[in-house]
mmCIF file of the N, C-alpha and C atoms, coordinates in Angstrom:
data_MODEL
# 
_entry.id   MODEL 
# 
loop_
_atom_site.group_PDB 
_atom_site.id 
_atom_site.type_symbol 
_atom_site.label_atom_id 
_atom_site.label_alt_id 
_atom_site.label_comp_id 
_atom_site.label_asym_id 
_atom_site.label_entity_id 
_atom_site.label_seq_id 
_atom_site.pdbx_PDB_ins_code 
_atom_site.Cartn_x 
_atom_site.Cartn_y 
_atom_site.Cartn_z 
_atom_site.occupancy 
_atom_site.B_iso_or_equiv 
_atom_site.pdbx_formal_charge 
_atom_site.auth_seq_id 
_atom_site.auth_comp_id 
_atom_site.auth_asym_id 
_atom_site.auth_atom_id 
_atom_site.pdbx_PDB_model_num 
ATOM 1   N N  . MET A 1 1  ? 7.285   0.684   -19.221 1.00 0.00 ? 1  MET A N  1 
ATOM 2   C CA . MET A 1 1  ? 7.225   1.439   -18.034 1.00 0.00 ? 1  MET A CA 1 
ATOM 3   C C  . MET A 1 1  ? 7.245   2.920   -18.334 1.00 0.00 ? 1  MET A C  1 
ATOM 4   N N  . ARG A 1 2  ? 6.768   3.696   -17.455 1.00 0.00 ? 2  ARG A N  1 
ATOM 5   C CA . ARG A 1 2  ? 6.863   5.207   -17.645 1.00 0.00 ? 2  ARG A CA 1 
ATOM 6   C C  . ARG A 1 2  ? 8.217   5.684   -17.539 1.00 0.00 ? 2  ARG A C  1 
ATOM 7   N N  . LYS A 1 3  ? 8.546   6.767   -18.209 1.00 0.00 ? 3  LYS A N  1 
ATOM 8   C CA . LYS A 1 3  ? 9.973   7.320   -18.064 1.00 0.00 ? 3  LYS A CA 1 
ATOM 9   C C  . LYS A 1 3  ? 10.248  7.945   -16.751 1.00 0.00 ? 3  LYS A C  1 
ATOM 10  N N  . SER A 1 4  ? 9.553   8.904   -16.277 1.00 0.00 ? 4  SER A N  1 
ATOM 11  C CA . SER A 1 4  ? 9.758   9.363   -15.018 1.00 0.00 ? 4  SER A CA 1 
ATOM 12  C C  . SER A 1 4  ? 8.463   9.768   -14.367 1.00 0.00 ? 4  SER A C  1 
ATOM 13  N N  . VAL A 1 5  ? 8.446   9.474   -13.093 1.00 0.00 ? 5  VAL A N  1 
ATOM 14  C CA . VAL A 1 5  ? 7.093   9.864   -12.340 1.00 0.00 ? 5  VAL A CA 1 
ATOM 15  C C  . VAL A 1 5  ? 7.608   10.580  -11.056 1.00 0.00 ? 5  VAL A C  1 
ATOM 16  N N  . ASN A 1 6  ? 6.700   11.405  -10.459 1.00 0.00 ? 6  ASN A N  1 
ATOM 17  C CA . ASN A 1 6  ? 7.087   12.117  -9.300  1.00 0.00 ? 6  ASN A CA 1 
ATOM 18  C C  . ASN A 1 6  ? 6.306   11.470  -8.199  1.00 0.00 ? 6  ASN A C  1 
ATOM 19  N N  . GLN A 1 7  ? 6.498   11.949  -7.074  1.00 0.00 ? 7  GLN A N  1 
ATOM 20  C CA . GLN A 1 7  ? 5.818   11.411  -5.843  1.00 0.00 ? 7  GLN A CA 1 
ATOM 21  C C  . GLN A 1 7  ? 4.288   11.438  -5.900  1.00 0.00 ? 7  GLN A C  1 
ATOM 22  N N  . GLU A 1 8  ? 3.790   12.575  -6.302  1.00 0.00 ? 8  GLU A N  1 
ATOM 23  C CA . GLU A 1 8  ? 2.326   12.637  -6.398  1.00 0.00 ? 8  GLU A CA 1 
ATOM 24  C C  . GLU A 1 8  ? 1.690   11.635  -7.346  1.00 0.00 ? 8  GLU A C  1 
ATOM 25  N N  . GLU A 1 9  ? 2.429   11.402  -8.544  1.00 0.00 ? 9  GLU A N  1 
ATOM 26  C CA . GLU A 1 9  ? 1.940   10.507  -9.495  1.00 0.00 ? 9  GLU A CA 1 
ATOM 27  C C  . GLU A 1 9  ? 1.984   9.030   -8.971  1.00 0.00 ? 9  GLU A C  1 
ATOM 28  N N  . VAL A 1 10 ? 3.041   8.621   -8.157  1.00 0.00 ? 10 VAL A N  1 
ATOM 29  C CA . VAL A 1 10 ? 3.112   7.361   -7.616  1.00 0.00 ? 10 VAL A CA 1 
ATOM 30  C C  . VAL A 1 10 ? 1.922   7.211   -6.585  1.00 0.00 ? 10 VAL A C  1 
ATOM 31  N N  . ILE A 1 11 ? 1.799   8.161   -5.766  1.00 0.00 ? 11 ILE A N  1 
ATOM 32  C CA . ILE A 1 11 ? 0.654   8.099   -4.712  1.00 0.00 ? 11 ILE A CA 1 
ATOM 33  C C  . ILE A 1 11 ? -0.694  7.957   -5.420  1.00 0.00 ? 11 ILE A C  1 
ATOM 34  N N  . ALA A 1 12 ? -0.950  8.765   -6.422  1.00 0.00 ? 12 ALA A N  1 
ATOM 35  C CA . ALA A 1 12 ? -2.287  8.626   -7.217  1.00 0.00 ? 12 ALA A CA 1 
ATOM 36  C C  . ALA A 1 12 ? -2.378  7.268   -7.832  1.00 0.00 ? 12 ALA A C  1 
ATOM 37  N N  . ALA A 1 13 ? -1.355  6.783   -8.327  1.00 0.00 ? 13 ALA A N  1 
ATOM 38  C CA . ALA A 1 13 ? -1.494  5.407   -8.970  1.00 0.00 ? 13 ALA A CA 1 
ATOM 39  C C  . ALA A 1 13 ? -1.730  4.333   -7.992  1.00 0.00 ? 13 ALA A C  1 
ATOM 40  N N  . ILE A 1 14 ? -1.096  4.340   -6.850  1.00 0.00 ? 14 ILE A N  1 
ATOM 41  C CA . ILE A 1 14 ? -1.383  3.402   -5.872  1.00 0.00 ? 14 ILE A CA 1 
ATOM 42  C C  . ILE A 1 14 ? -2.800  3.417   -5.308  1.00 0.00 ? 14 ILE A C  1 
ATOM 43  N N  . LYS A 1 15 ? -3.250  4.642   -5.140  1.00 0.00 ? 15 LYS A N  1 
ATOM 44  C CA . LYS A 1 15 ? -4.638  4.901   -4.609  1.00 0.00 ? 15 LYS A CA 1 
ATOM 45  C C  . LYS A 1 15 ? -5.661  4.475   -5.673  1.00 0.00 ? 15 LYS A C  1 
ATOM 46  N N  . GLU A 1 16 ? -5.410  4.691   -6.911  1.00 0.00 ? 16 GLU A N  1 
ATOM 47  C CA . GLU A 1 16 ? -6.228  4.317   -8.015  1.00 0.00 ? 16 GLU A CA 1 
ATOM 48  C C  . GLU A 1 16 ? -6.326  2.740   -8.099  1.00 0.00 ? 16 GLU A C  1 
ATOM 49  N N  . CYS A 1 17 ? -5.153  2.156   -8.037  1.00 0.00 ? 17 CYS A N  1 
ATOM 50  C CA . CYS A 1 17 ? -5.112  0.640   -8.051  1.00 0.00 ? 17 CYS A CA 1 
ATOM 51  C C  . CYS A 1 17 ? -5.945  0.071   -6.867  1.00 0.00 ? 17 CYS A C  1 
ATOM 52  N N  . THR A 1 18 ? -5.786  0.640   -5.694  1.00 0.00 ? 18 THR A N  1 
ATOM 53  C CA . THR A 1 18 ? -6.463  0.254   -4.533  1.00 0.00 ? 18 THR A CA 1 
ATOM 54  C C  . THR A 1 18 ? -7.960  0.319   -4.794  1.00 0.00 ? 18 THR A C  1 
ATOM 55  N N  . LYS A 1 19 ? -8.372  1.421   -5.270  1.00 0.00 ? 19 LYS A N  1 
ATOM 56  C CA . LYS A 1 19 ? -9.809  1.563   -5.567  1.00 0.00 ? 19 LYS A CA 1 
ATOM 57  C C  . LYS A 1 19 ? -10.316 0.509   -6.582  1.00 0.00 ? 19 LYS A C  1 
ATOM 58  N N  . ASN A 1 20 ? -9.440  0.331   -7.631  1.00 0.00 ? 20 ASN A N  1 
ATOM 59  C CA . ASN A 1 20 ? -9.950  -0.683  -8.740  1.00 0.00 ? 20 ASN A CA 1 
ATOM 60  C C  . ASN A 1 20 ? -9.924  -2.043  -8.226  1.00 0.00 ? 20 ASN A C  1 
ATOM 61  N N  . LEU A 1 21 ? -8.868  -2.518  -7.450  1.00 0.00 ? 21 LEU A N  1 
ATOM 62  C CA . LEU A 1 21 ? -8.602  -3.843  -7.125  1.00 0.00 ? 21 LEU A CA 1 
ATOM 63  C C  . LEU A 1 21 ? -9.565  -4.268  -5.845  1.00 0.00 ? 21 LEU A C  1 
ATOM 64  N N  . GLY A 1 22 ? -9.835  -3.221  -5.013  1.00 0.00 ? 22 GLY A N  1 
ATOM 65  C CA . GLY A 1 22 ? -10.576 -3.418  -3.797  1.00 0.00 ? 22 GLY A CA 1 
ATOM 66  C C  . GLY A 1 22 ? -9.643  -3.914  -2.619  1.00 0.00 ? 22 GLY A C  1 
ATOM 67  N N  . HIS A 1 23 ? -8.359  -3.911  -2.917  1.00 0.00 ? 23 HIS A N  1 
ATOM 68  C CA . HIS A 1 23 ? -7.315  -4.198  -1.791  1.00 0.00 ? 23 HIS A CA 1 
ATOM 69  C C  . HIS A 1 23 ? -6.073  -3.373  -2.278  1.00 0.00 ? 23 HIS A C  1 
ATOM 70  N N  . VAL A 1 24 ? -5.178  -3.251  -1.266  1.00 0.00 ? 24 VAL A N  1 
ATOM 71  C CA . VAL A 1 24 ? -3.943  -2.536  -1.542  1.00 0.00 ? 24 VAL A CA 1 
ATOM 72  C C  . VAL A 1 24 ? -3.075  -3.385  -2.462  1.00 0.00 ? 24 VAL A C  1 
ATOM 73  N N  . PRO A 1 25 ? -2.533  -2.818  -3.606  1.00 0.00 ? 25 PRO A N  1 
ATOM 74  C CA . PRO A 1 25 ? -1.961  -3.564  -4.590  1.00 0.00 ? 25 PRO A CA 1 
ATOM 75  C C  . PRO A 1 25 ? -0.488  -3.999  -4.076  1.00 0.00 ? 25 PRO A C  1 
ATOM 76  N N  . SER A 1 26 ? -0.006  -5.250  -4.578  1.00 0.00 ? 26 SER A N  1 
ATOM 77  C CA . SER A 1 26 ? 1.362   -5.590  -4.221  1.00 0.00 ? 26 SER A CA 1 
ATOM 78  C C  . SER A 1 26 ? 2.172   -4.836  -5.263  1.00 0.00 ? 26 SER A C  1 
ATOM 79  N N  . ALA A 1 27 ? 3.490   -4.900  -5.099  1.00 0.00 ? 27 ALA A N  1 
ATOM 80  C CA . ALA A 1 27 ? 4.384   -4.235  -6.003  1.00 0.00 ? 27 ALA A CA 1 
ATOM 81  C C  . ALA A 1 27 ? 4.170   -4.762  -7.439  1.00 0.00 ? 27 ALA A C  1 
ATOM 82  N N  . PRO A 1 28 ? 4.140   -6.053  -7.557  1.00 0.00 ? 28 PRO A N  1 
ATOM 83  C CA . PRO A 1 28 ? 3.959   -6.568  -9.009  1.00 0.00 ? 28 PRO A CA 1 
ATOM 84  C C  . PRO A 1 28 ? 2.603   -6.074  -9.646  1.00 0.00 ? 28 PRO A C  1 
ATOM 85  N N  . GLU A 1 29 ? 1.586   -6.111  -8.755  1.00 0.00 ? 29 GLU A N  1 
ATOM 86  C CA . GLU A 1 29 ? 0.245   -5.610  -9.271  1.00 0.00 ? 29 GLU A CA 1 
ATOM 87  C C  . GLU A 1 29 ? 0.404   -4.155  -9.672  1.00 0.00 ? 29 GLU A C  1 
ATOM 88  N N  . LEU A 1 30 ? 1.123   -3.312  -8.946  1.00 0.00 ? 30 LEU A N  1 
ATOM 89  C CA . LEU A 1 30 ? 1.266   -1.883  -9.279  1.00 0.00 ? 30 LEU A CA 1 
ATOM 90  C C  . LEU A 1 30 ? 1.992   -1.872  -10.608 1.00 0.00 ? 30 LEU A C  1 
ATOM 91  N N  . ARG A 1 31 ? 3.066   -2.582  -10.758 1.00 0.00 ? 31 ARG A N  1 
ATOM 92  C CA . ARG A 1 31 ? 3.859   -2.594  -12.023 1.00 0.00 ? 31 ARG A CA 1 
ATOM 93  C C  . ARG A 1 31 ? 2.967   -2.971  -13.212 1.00 0.00 ? 31 ARG A C  1 
ATOM 94  N N  . LYS A 1 32 ? 2.167   -4.002  -13.018 1.00 0.00 ? 32 LYS A N  1 
ATOM 95  C CA . LYS A 1 32 ? 1.335   -4.538  -14.210 1.00 0.00 ? 32 LYS A CA 1 
ATOM 96  C C  . LYS A 1 32 ? 0.184   -3.583  -14.496 1.00 0.00 ? 32 LYS A C  1 
ATOM 97  N N  . ILE A 1 33 ? -0.565  -3.065  -13.435 1.00 0.00 ? 33 ILE A N  1 
ATOM 98  C CA . ILE A 1 33 ? -1.741  -2.343  -13.687 1.00 0.00 ? 33 ILE A CA 1 
ATOM 99  C C  . ILE A 1 33 ? -1.460  -0.804  -14.041 1.00 0.00 ? 33 ILE A C  1 
ATOM 100 N N  . ALA A 1 34 ? -0.636  -0.229  -13.150 1.00 0.00 ? 34 ALA A N  1 
ATOM 101 C CA . ALA A 1 34 ? -0.343  1.231   -13.198 1.00 0.00 ? 34 ALA A CA 1 
ATOM 102 C C  . ALA A 1 34 ? 0.868   1.480   -14.116 1.00 0.00 ? 34 ALA A C  1 
ATOM 103 N N  . ARG A 1 35 ? 1.667   0.455   -14.482 1.00 0.00 ? 35 ARG A N  1 
ATOM 104 C CA . ARG A 1 35 ? 2.828   0.585   -15.275 1.00 0.00 ? 35 ARG A CA 1 
ATOM 105 C C  . ARG A 1 35 ? 3.880   1.544   -14.562 1.00 0.00 ? 35 ARG A C  1 
ATOM 106 N N  . ILE A 1 36 ? 3.985   1.362   -13.352 1.00 0.00 ? 36 ILE A N  1 
ATOM 107 C CA . ILE A 1 36 ? 5.024   2.092   -12.577 1.00 0.00 ? 36 ILE A CA 1 
ATOM 108 C C  . ILE A 1 36 ? 6.058   1.094   -12.042 1.00 0.00 ? 36 ILE A C  1 
ATOM 109 N N  . GLY A 1 37 ? 7.263   1.285   -12.434 1.00 0.00 ? 37 GLY A N  1 
ATOM 110 C CA . GLY A 1 37 ? 8.239   0.223   -12.121 1.00 0.00 ? 37 GLY A CA 1 
ATOM 111 C C  . GLY A 1 37 ? 8.882   0.308   -10.671 1.00 0.00 ? 37 GLY A C  1 
ATOM 112 N N  . THR A 1 38 ? 9.520   -0.615  -10.262 1.00 0.00 ? 38 THR A N  1 
ATOM 113 C CA . THR A 1 38 ? 10.178  -0.669  -8.992  1.00 0.00 ? 38 THR A CA 1 
ATOM 114 C C  . THR A 1 38 ? 11.254  0.361   -8.843  1.00 0.00 ? 38 THR A C  1 
ATOM 115 N N  . TYR A 1 39 ? 11.869  0.782   -9.982  1.00 0.00 ? 39 TYR A N  1 
ATOM 116 C CA . TYR A 1 39 ? 12.904  1.930   -9.856  1.00 0.00 ? 39 TYR A CA 1 
ATOM 117 C C  . TYR A 1 39 ? 12.236  3.132   -9.566  1.00 0.00 ? 39 TYR A C  1 
ATOM 118 N N  . ALA A 1 40 ? 11.092  3.501   -10.175 1.00 0.00 ? 40 ALA A N  1 
ATOM 119 C CA . ALA A 1 40 ? 10.323  4.713   -9.906  1.00 0.00 ? 40 ALA A CA 1 
ATOM 120 C C  . ALA A 1 40 ? 9.979   4.749   -8.373  1.00 0.00 ? 40 ALA A C  1 
ATOM 121 N N  . VAL A 1 41 ? 9.469   3.711   -7.791  1.00 0.00 ? 41 VAL A N  1 
ATOM 122 C CA . VAL A 1 41 ? 9.061   3.686   -6.477  1.00 0.00 ? 41 VAL A CA 1 
ATOM 123 C C  . VAL A 1 41 ? 10.301  3.895   -5.513  1.00 0.00 ? 41 VAL A C  1 
ATOM 124 N N  . ARG A 1 42 ? 11.285  3.115   -5.821  1.00 0.00 ? 42 ARG A N  1 
ATOM 125 C CA . ARG A 1 42 ? 12.494  3.216   -4.971  1.00 0.00 ? 42 ARG A CA 1 
ATOM 126 C C  . ARG A 1 42 ? 13.128  4.606   -5.026  1.00 0.00 ? 42 ARG A C  1 
ATOM 127 N N  . LYS A 1 43 ? 13.198  5.150   -6.273  1.00 0.00 ? 43 LYS A N  1 
ATOM 128 C CA . LYS A 1 43 ? 13.812  6.493   -6.443  1.00 0.00 ? 43 LYS A CA 1 
ATOM 129 C C  . LYS A 1 43 ? 13.118  7.565   -5.655  1.00 0.00 ? 43 LYS A C  1 
ATOM 130 N N  . THR A 1 44 ? 11.752  7.477   -5.697  1.00 0.00 ? 44 THR A N  1 
ATOM 131 C CA . THR A 1 44 ? 10.956  8.494   -4.955  1.00 0.00 ? 44 THR A CA 1 
ATOM 132 C C  . THR A 1 44 ? 10.737  8.208   -3.483  1.00 0.00 ? 44 THR A C  1 
ATOM 133 N N  . PHE A 1 45 ? 10.541  6.948   -3.075  1.00 0.00 ? 45 PHE A N  1 
ATOM 134 C CA . PHE A 1 45 ? 10.282  6.700   -1.629  1.00 0.00 ? 45 PHE A CA 1 
ATOM 135 C C  . PHE A 1 45 ? 11.314  5.825   -0.946  1.00 0.00 ? 45 PHE A C  1 
ATOM 136 N N  . GLY A 1 46 ? 12.164  5.169   -1.680  1.00 0.00 ? 46 GLY A N  1 
ATOM 137 C CA . GLY A 1 46 ? 13.172  4.242   -1.052  1.00 0.00 ? 46 GLY A CA 1 
ATOM 138 C C  . GLY A 1 46 ? 12.656  2.877   -1.065  1.00 0.00 ? 46 GLY A C  1 
ATOM 139 N N  . THR A 1 47 ? 11.473  2.593   -0.499  1.00 0.00 ? 47 THR A N  1 
ATOM 140 C CA . THR A 1 47 ? 10.870  1.255   -0.500  1.00 0.00 ? 47 THR A CA 1 
ATOM 141 C C  . THR A 1 47 ? 9.394   1.352   -0.857  1.00 0.00 ? 47 THR A C  1 
ATOM 142 N N  . TYR A 1 48 ? 8.785   0.301   -1.266  1.00 0.00 ? 48 TYR A N  1 
ATOM 143 C CA . TYR A 1 48 ? 7.441   0.091   -1.522  1.00 0.00 ? 48 TYR A CA 1 
ATOM 144 C C  . TYR A 1 48 ? 6.619   0.451   -0.226  1.00 0.00 ? 48 TYR A C  1 
ATOM 145 N N  . THR A 1 49 ? 7.023   -0.085  0.813   1.00 0.00 ? 49 THR A N  1 
ATOM 146 C CA . THR A 1 49 ? 6.396   0.077   2.176   1.00 0.00 ? 49 THR A CA 1 
ATOM 147 C C  . THR A 1 49 ? 6.223   1.583   2.499   1.00 0.00 ? 49 THR A C  1 
ATOM 148 N N  . ARG A 1 50 ? 7.361   2.250   2.248   1.00 0.00 ? 50 ARG A N  1 
ATOM 149 C CA . ARG A 1 50 ? 7.242   3.767   2.508   1.00 0.00 ? 50 ARG A CA 1 
ATOM 150 C C  . ARG A 1 50 ? 6.367   4.464   1.548   1.00 0.00 ? 50 ARG A C  1 
ATOM 151 N N  . ALA A 1 51 ? 6.249   4.012   0.436   1.00 0.00 ? 51 ALA A N  1 
ATOM 152 C CA . ALA A 1 51 ? 5.153   4.591   -0.545  1.00 0.00 ? 51 ALA A CA 1 
ATOM 153 C C  . ALA A 1 51 ? 3.841   4.292   -0.071  1.00 0.00 ? 51 ALA A C  1 
ATOM 154 N N  . LEU A 1 52 ? 3.580   3.082   0.494   1.00 0.00 ? 52 LEU A N  1 
ATOM 155 C CA . LEU A 1 52 ? 2.210   2.724   1.031   1.00 0.00 ? 52 LEU A CA 1 
ATOM 156 C C  . LEU A 1 52 ? 1.963   3.716   2.297   1.00 0.00 ? 52 LEU A C  1 
ATOM 157 N N  . GLN A 1 53 ? 2.983   3.897   3.100   1.00 0.00 ? 53 GLN A N  1 
ATOM 158 C CA . GLN A 1 53 ? 2.846   4.727   4.256   1.00 0.00 ? 53 GLN A CA 1 
ATOM 159 C C  . GLN A 1 53 ? 2.447   6.223   3.846   1.00 0.00 ? 53 GLN A C  1 
ATOM 160 N N  . ALA A 1 54 ? 3.032   6.686   2.730   1.00 0.00 ? 54 ALA A N  1 
ATOM 161 C CA . ALA A 1 54 ? 2.732   8.006   2.245   1.00 0.00 ? 54 ALA A CA 1 
ATOM 162 C C  . ALA A 1 54 ? 1.329   8.050   1.816   1.00 0.00 ? 54 ALA A C  1 
ATOM 163 N N  . CYS A 1 55 ? 0.828   6.902   1.327   1.00 0.00 ? 55 CYS A N  1 
ATOM 164 C CA . CYS A 1 55 ? -0.656  6.888   0.896   1.00 0.00 ? 55 CYS A CA 1 
ATOM 165 C C  . CYS A 1 55 ? -1.549  6.542   2.096   1.00 0.00 ? 55 CYS A C  1 
ATOM 166 N N  . GLU A 1 56 ? -1.027  6.363   3.303   1.00 0.00 ? 56 GLU A N  1 
ATOM 167 C CA . GLU A 1 56 ? -1.761  5.926   4.504   1.00 0.00 ? 56 GLU A CA 1 
ATOM 168 C C  . GLU A 1 56 ? -2.417  4.618   4.273   1.00 0.00 ? 56 GLU A C  1 
ATOM 169 N N  . LEU A 1 57 ? -1.751  3.690   3.598   1.00 0.00 ? 57 LEU A N  1 
ATOM 170 C CA . LEU A 1 57 ? -2.214  2.308   3.417   1.00 0.00 ? 57 LEU A CA 1 
ATOM 171 C C  . LEU A 1 57 ? -1.213  1.347   3.955   1.00 0.00 ? 57 LEU A C  1 
ATOM 172 N N  . GLU A 1 58 ? -1.687  0.087   4.110   1.00 0.00 ? 58 GLU A N  1 
ATOM 173 C CA . GLU A 1 58 ? -0.649  -0.993  4.524   1.00 0.00 ? 58 GLU A CA 1 
ATOM 174 C C  . GLU A 1 58 ? -1.171  -2.200  3.908   1.00 0.00 ? 58 GLU A C  1 
ATOM 175 N N  . ARG A 1 59 ? -0.256  -3.089  3.520   1.00 0.00 ? 59 ARG A N  1 
ATOM 176 C CA . ARG A 1 59 ? -0.553  -4.441  3.048   1.00 0.00 ? 59 ARG A CA 1 
ATOM 177 C C  . ARG A 1 59 ? -0.797  -5.383  4.222   1.00 0.00 ? 59 ARG A C  1 
ATOM 178 N N  . GLN A 1 60 ? -1.708  -6.264  4.037   1.00 0.00 ? 60 GLN A N  1 
ATOM 179 C CA . GLN A 1 60 ? -1.952  -7.233  5.135   1.00 0.00 ? 60 GLN A CA 1 
ATOM 180 C C  . GLN A 1 60 ? -1.791  -8.681  4.507   1.00 0.00 ? 60 GLN A C  1 
ATOM 181 N N  . GLY A 1 61 ? -1.492  -9.564  5.517   1.00 0.00 ? 61 GLY A N  1 
ATOM 182 C CA . GLY A 1 61 ? -1.389  -10.915 5.112   1.00 0.00 ? 61 GLY A CA 1 
ATOM 183 C C  . GLY A 1 61 ? -0.055  -11.449 5.550   1.00 0.00 ? 61 GLY A C  1 
ATOM 184 N N  . ALA A 1 62 ? 0.266   -12.698 5.125   1.00 0.00 ? 62 ALA A N  1 
ATOM 185 C CA . ALA A 1 62 ? 1.508   -13.341 5.553   1.00 0.00 ? 62 ALA A CA 1 
ATOM 186 C C  . ALA A 1 62 ? 2.669   -12.618 5.114   1.00 0.00 ? 62 ALA A C  1 
ATOM 187 N N  . GLY A 1 63 ? 3.657   -12.419 5.958   1.00 0.00 ? 63 GLY A N  1 
ATOM 188 C CA . GLY A 1 63 ? 4.878   -11.677 5.590   1.00 0.00 ? 63 GLY A CA 1 
ATOM 189 C C  . GLY A 1 63 ? 4.833   -10.172 5.875   1.00 0.00 ? 63 GLY A C  1 
ATOM 190 N N  . TYR A 1 64 ? 3.732   -9.572  6.247   1.00 0.00 ? 64 TYR A N  1 
ATOM 191 C CA . TYR A 1 64 ? 3.696   -8.230  6.597   1.00 0.00 ? 64 TYR A CA 1 
ATOM 192 C C  . TYR A 1 64 ? 3.382   -7.933  8.047   1.00 0.00 ? 64 TYR A C  1 
ATOM 193 N N  . GLU A 1 65 ? 4.211   -7.023  8.523   1.00 0.00 ? 65 GLU A N  1 
ATOM 194 C CA . GLU A 1 65 ? 4.096   -6.581  9.879   1.00 0.00 ? 65 GLU A CA 1 
ATOM 195 C C  . GLU A 1 65 ? 2.762   -5.884  10.059  1.00 0.00 ? 65 GLU A C  1 
ATOM 196 N N  . VAL A 1 66 ? 2.071   -6.176  11.140  1.00 0.00 ? 66 VAL A N  1 
ATOM 197 C CA . VAL A 1 66 ? 0.779   -5.481  11.432  1.00 0.00 ? 66 VAL A CA 1 
ATOM 198 C C  . VAL A 1 66 ? 1.161   -4.340  12.393  1.00 0.00 ? 66 VAL A C  1 
ATOM 199 N N  . ALA A 1 67 ? 0.683   -3.143  12.010  1.00 0.00 ? 67 ALA A N  1 
ATOM 200 C CA . ALA A 1 67 ? 0.768   -1.980  12.815  1.00 0.00 ? 67 ALA A CA 1 
ATOM 201 C C  . ALA A 1 67 ? 0.063   -2.202  14.177  1.00 0.00 ? 67 ALA A C  1 
ATOM 202 N N  . LEU A 1 68 ? 0.649   -1.734  15.215  1.00 0.00 ? 68 LEU A N  1 
ATOM 203 C CA . LEU A 1 68 ? 0.136   -1.897  16.581  1.00 0.00 ? 68 LEU A CA 1 
ATOM 204 C C  . LEU A 1 68 ? -1.297  -1.269  16.635  1.00 0.00 ? 68 LEU A C  1 
ATOM 205 N N  . ARG A 1 69 ? -1.523  -0.119  16.046  1.00 0.00 ? 69 ARG A N  1 
ATOM 206 C CA . ARG A 1 69 ? -2.813  0.478   16.040  1.00 0.00 ? 69 ARG A CA 1 
ATOM 207 C C  . ARG A 1 69 ? -3.842  -0.437  15.374  1.00 0.00 ? 69 ARG A C  1 
ATOM 208 N N  . THR A 1 70 ? -3.545  -0.961  14.276  1.00 0.00 ? 70 THR A N  1 
ATOM 209 C CA . THR A 1 70 ? -4.544  -1.909  13.584  1.00 0.00 ? 70 THR A CA 1 
ATOM 210 C C  . THR A 1 70 ? -4.724  -3.173  14.439  1.00 0.00 ? 70 THR A C  1 
ATOM 211 N N  . LEU A 1 71 ? -3.656  -3.732  14.981  1.00 0.00 ? 71 LEU A N  1 
ATOM 212 C CA . LEU A 1 71 ? -3.929  -4.797  15.897  1.00 0.00 ? 71 LEU A CA 1 
ATOM 213 C C  . LEU A 1 71 ? -4.781  -4.501  17.085  1.00 0.00 ? 71 LEU A C  1 
ATOM 214 N N  . PHE A 1 72 ? -4.636  -3.379  17.712  1.00 0.00 ? 72 PHE A N  1 
ATOM 215 C CA . PHE A 1 72 ? -5.440  -2.927  18.830  1.00 0.00 ? 72 PHE A CA 1 
ATOM 216 C C  . PHE A 1 72 ? -6.835  -2.789  18.294  1.00 0.00 ? 72 PHE A C  1 
ATOM 217 N N  . GLN A 1 73 ? -7.093  -2.199  17.256  1.00 0.00 ? 73 GLN A N  1 
ATOM 218 C CA . GLN A 1 73 ? -8.466  -1.905  16.775  1.00 0.00 ? 73 GLN A CA 1 
ATOM 219 C C  . GLN A 1 73 ? -9.156  -3.234  16.487  1.00 0.00 ? 73 GLN A C  1 
ATOM 220 N N  . GLU A 1 74 ? -8.526  -4.128  15.916  1.00 0.00 ? 74 GLU A N  1 
ATOM 221 C CA . GLU A 1 74 ? -9.132  -5.449  15.602  1.00 0.00 ? 74 GLU A CA 1 
ATOM 222 C C  . GLU A 1 74 ? -9.402  -6.198  16.888  1.00 0.00 ? 74 GLU A C  1 
ATOM 223 N N  . TRP A 1 75 ? -8.465  -6.163  17.861  1.00 0.00 ? 75 TRP A N  1 
ATOM 224 C CA . TRP A 1 75 ? -8.632  -6.749  19.161  1.00 0.00 ? 75 TRP A CA 1 
ATOM 225 C C  . TRP A 1 75 ? -9.893  -6.157  19.866  1.00 0.00 ? 75 TRP A C  1 
ATOM 226 N N  . ALA A 1 76 ? -9.924  -4.873  19.906  1.00 0.00 ? 76 ALA A N  1 
ATOM 227 C CA . ALA A 1 76 ? -11.096 -4.123  20.607  1.00 0.00 ? 76 ALA A CA 1 
ATOM 228 C C  . ALA A 1 76 ? -12.379 -4.508  19.916  1.00 0.00 ? 76 ALA A C  1 
ATOM 229 N N  . GLY A 1 77 ? -12.415 -4.576  18.601  1.00 0.00 ? 77 GLY A N  1 
ATOM 230 C CA . GLY A 1 77 ? -13.628 -5.107  17.943  1.00 0.00 ? 77 GLY A CA 1 
ATOM 231 C C  . GLY A 1 77 ? -14.084 -6.446  18.330  1.00 0.00 ? 77 GLY A C  1 
ATOM 232 N N  . LEU A 1 78 ? -13.089 -7.367  18.374  1.00 0.00 ? 78 LEU A N  1 
ATOM 233 C CA . LEU A 1 78 ? -13.494 -8.806  18.861  1.00 0.00 ? 78 LEU A CA 1 
ATOM 234 C C  . LEU A 1 78 ? -13.940 -8.769  20.282  1.00 0.00 ? 78 LEU A C  1 
ATOM 235 N N  . VAL A 1 79 ? -13.348 -7.971  21.209  1.00 0.00 ? 79 VAL A N  1 
ATOM 236 C CA . VAL A 1 79 ? -13.760 -7.859  22.625  1.00 0.00 ? 79 VAL A CA 1 
ATOM 237 C C  . VAL A 1 79 ? -15.179 -7.420  22.721  1.00 0.00 ? 79 VAL A C  1 
ATOM 238 N N  . ARG A 1 80 ? -15.484 -6.359  21.888  1.00 0.00 ? 80 ARG A N  1 
ATOM 239 C CA . ARG A 1 80 ? -16.883 -5.709  21.902  1.00 0.00 ? 80 ARG A CA 1 
ATOM 240 C C  . ARG A 1 80 ? -17.891 -6.774  21.377  1.00 0.00 ? 80 ARG A C  1 
ATOM 241 N N  . SER A 1 81 ? -17.491 -7.478  20.351  1.00 0.00 ? 81 SER A N  1 
ATOM 242 C CA . SER A 1 81 ? -18.493 -8.462  19.787  1.00 0.00 ? 81 SER A CA 1 
ATOM 243 C C  . SER A 1 81 ? -18.797 -9.643  20.693  1.00 0.00 ? 81 SER A C  1 
ATOM 244 N N  . PHE A 1 82 ? -17.853 -10.073 21.426  1.00 0.00 ? 82 PHE A N  1 
ATOM 245 C CA . PHE A 1 82 ? -18.006 -11.122 22.357  1.00 0.00 ? 82 PHE A CA 1 
ATOM 246 C C  . PHE A 1 82 ? -18.520 -10.689 23.740  1.00 0.00 ? 82 PHE A C  1 
ATOM 247 N N  . GLY A 1 83 ? -18.477 -9.475  23.925  1.00 0.00 ? 83 GLY A N  1 
ATOM 248 C CA . GLY A 1 83 ? -18.946 -8.914  25.334  1.00 0.00 ? 83 GLY A CA 1 
ATOM 249 C C  . GLY A 1 83 ? -17.975 -9.155  26.306  1.00 0.00 ? 83 GLY A C  1 
# 
């Protein structure tokens, strides 16, 4: 793992992984691909979720809370498609 990284480097690594993977990386994917460890993320942001918020990203799927804004936008899209 890298010795020390700052906030901008963590954000850049997460965005780069997102671009390469086509989805927001999980913490293990970030460790494996970008070689940024859990300690570096926690030291800089406190939690991986806060790091994703700083990148204006959010993970989706089982076990992740859906933001109200995202939920509303998806609902509105469904309503429009069904008329």
